[in-house]
N, C-alpha and C positions, 0 to 999 in steps of 0.2 A: 428552442430552449432545451437545455440538457435535463434529462430526468435523473433522479437519484441524488446522491451526495457528491460533494466536491472532493474526489479522491486525491487531488493534488495537495490537499491539506496534510496528507500523510508524508512525513519526512522520508525522502528517497523516491517519491513518486512525482514525476513531471507530466506535462501534457501528453507526451508520446505514450508513456506507460498507461496513463489514464485512458487514452484512446484504445490501446490494446486490450485493456481489461473490459471496457465497455463492449468492444467487439466480442469478447469472450462471455458476455452476460453478467459481468460484475459491475454493478452501478451504485451499490450502497456500501456504507461502512459495515453493516451487518453481514453482507455477503462476503466482503473481504475478510472480516474477522473469522468467518467460518472455514476459511481455506488454510491449508498447511503450507509451509515454506516450499515443499516439494510440488504441490499443486500449482503454486504461483510461478515457480521456475519452469514447469511444464508449459505454462501459457506464454511466458516470456522468451524462453530459449530459442524457439523457431524463428524469432525475429532478428537473430544475428548476435555477433560477439559482444556488442555493447550491452545487450540485455542479458546474455549469459553471465557477464561479469557482475551484474547487479545482485545484491543480497537482500531478498525480501523477508529475512528472518523476523524482523520486528514489526512488519506491516500489519499482520493480523492483531498483534497486541495493541498497536497504536489505534487501529480501527475499533477494537473492543472498548477501549477507554472512551472513545468518542460516542459509541453506541450507548454506553452507560452514563454519559453526561459528565464524565470525570475530566473536565477541561484542565484543571490544575495539574492532575497527574499526567495528562497527555503532554502539557507544555513542559513539565519537569523532565519527562522521558525524552521528548524531542530535542531539548537543549543539550542532551548528552550524546546525540546522534549526529553522524556526518554521512550524508547519502543513505540514511536508513540504518547505518551500522553503528554500534557502540564505538566510541573513540578510544 
């Protein structure tokens, strides 16, 4: 069984990104919320062009809403996102 939170709940994160983050020691929404866009890119970029093209800008914000239990705000935000990016 996987420990931590289900990071795939974050709009823009799929199973492969989740696995990369777990490998990097990020297993909870709180840990994700504490990272900057640049820190997340530094973790993703070595895994190839598909990951370099990803935009993790909103991921810490989404994670913080989940940490704070703000489910409605989280859903409202993710409805406006496509692949983690504002549409």
